[in-house]
Phi, psi and omega in degrees: 000137175241151179210152187272346182298126182270333179277086183243125187240100176288139181196186180236133176292129180253339181199143176228115176247112179265125174259191177299314188242339187228164175228138176260118185247120177260137184226128176276118178241103187061235179270000188254156174242138174228155181233135180243135174254118181227169181290149178302319177304314181297315182298320178292316179298323178279355183057041183292130185217152176305135179094348185283138173277129180221170171237120175278126175255123183251120173226098184220149174273334181213140166221114183226133174215127180225131175225169178075021179065029180307149182262120181271350188287000000 
């Protein structure tokens, strides 16, 4: 399989929380933790489970987090 996404983060699933429509998947990537929100259907089809080795593919135009009253000006 080939894919154009360049941001590939191999990791291990540490938690899967399935809701009615969505699933929150926590992935340990090195010393970091990331969380993906995907459809429940996708999580079930992929058979996602804690301990499973996966690769997170990131394709986003923006990722922003600001705390502590930082000045954006």
